[in-house]
N, C-alpha and C positions, 0 to 999 in steps of 0.2 A: 362637462359640462360648458356650456358657453357663461361668458360675461357679459352683459352689452355695457361697451365703455361709453356711450352717449354722458351718461349721468357724471364721471369725472371731467371729462373734456368737456363740461359745460362750464366750469369755473377755474380759474391756474388756482392754485394748491389747495385746491381741493382731495379730499384724501378718503376715500372706502374701504374699510375693511371687512372680508370678506371671510365666511369656511366655506368651504363649498367641497361635498363629497365628489369621489370622483367614480368614472361610470367603467373605467377597465377594469378589469380583475388579477389580469397578469402582464406581465412585462412579452412582448413577443419579438422577436428577433432574428437574424438569423442562426444565434449561437442555438434557437430553441423557442420554448414556453414557459416562461415561471411562472408560477402562478404567486398570487399574494392569497397569505397565508393569514393575516394582520392586515389594515389600510385605517388610517385617520384622515378626516377632510385635512383639505390643506387648506390650510388658515394663511391666507395674501392679503398683502393693500397695495392697493392701487394707488400712487399720488399723481396729478396730473402740476410739472414741474413749467407749466408754461412753454408758450412758441410749441405746442402739440407735442409737448414731449411728455412720457409716463413713464413711471419708475415704479418696479412690479418687485416686489420684495415679497418673502414668507419664508414659510416651513413644511414640508410633509416628513411623517411617519408611514417606514411600511415596515414590513415582512415579507420575504419572500421566498422561497423556496427550489433553493440550487442547490446541484446535483455536487458532491465534494468530487473536486479534482484528481484524487487517487482511486479514490473505489466506488464512486459513483455510487454513493445514498447520496436520500433527501437530508440537506441540513438550512435551518431555519436561519435566516439571515437577516437582520435588521437593515433599513437603510433609513439613514434622516439626513434629508436633500433640505439644505438650504437656498433658497431660489433670490437672486438680486440680478434685475434686466430693466433696461433704459429703454424707450422704444424711440421712434420718431413717427410720429404717425402721417409726416407728410410725403418723408420716402415713397417712393412705387417701389413698386415689385424689381424692376431693373436697377433701381439705386440700391438695394436690401443686395443683392446679387454680386453687383461693382465693388460694395464696400464690403463682400462678406459676411454680409449680418444674415444671420440663420435665423429669425422669425417668423418661420412658420404658424407660428402659436395665436399668432396673430391675422384674423380673417377679417376685413373690412375695419368697422368700427366691431369686432367682437374680441373676445380672451376665451381661444380657446385652453381649458384646464388641463385637461388630458395628456393635450399635445405637451404645453409648458411641460408638465411631470413628467415625460418619455421621456423628453429632452436633457431632465437633470437625470433621470434614472440612467442612462446612456452616457453622461459625463464621470458619474459616481459609481458605474459598477465593477465590482471588487473585480480584480486581475484575479485572485488563485481565492477559492472555497476549499478549505480544508474542515470535516468534521471533527478532527482533534489532531494536535499537534503534531504527535509519534503514530498519524492512519500508516497503515504497512500498504495500502490499495488491494490491489489483487492481483492474480497469479499473469503471468502473459502467454500463458499455454492453454488452462481450463479457463478461466475466470473466475476461479472461487475468492470470495471476499476471504484477504489475509488477516485480517480485526476478530475473524468469528472464526479461525482456525488456519489450520495448513493446510495444505494438500500433497498429494505424493507423487508430483510431477519432477525430475530433475532438475535442480533451476542451479547446475554447474553451467555458465558458458566460459566459455573459451575466447583463446583473447583471434581475432581474428586474422590476423598476421599468422599464426599458426595451427588454419587451419590448411593452407597445403600438409604440413608435416601432419598433420591428425589422420588428415583422409588415404595420403602413404600408409598409415600405420594401420587404417581399419583395413586395406586391402590387402596389407601382409597376412593376416588371420584367416 
């Protein structure tokens, strides 16, 4: 959803508060597509700091379906995002690249809320997601979810340094 910034930029120290519904229904990245199970409108406050600078603050609450890192079962993961950005509207695209300023969510005099939230999700994405602390994961051989029961696979793993000796004993039989 786009918010037109002309109203805020018209007067110094003007503040506009908006609740904006997100158009995106999932977080899509190189890791995959993660649907949102719940999403609340983004509560944003945009303040004109003067000299064509804006302060964007707000919060968003989402719940994403992320697979467990051990057993791959879907986990309902809450994401509470706090947004705090300053945008210099006078800066050109080349100037932003030079300053390593990644404000791709401002297009002309419009604020793309979905791009803003996408960037915040990217930064706040959990490093590890587990369905529970003692998740047993899946069997390396047959793929059985070990949280639901055990499998009949041989789970003995030999020391790789002893592989040559194990091969000698196997060939001698």
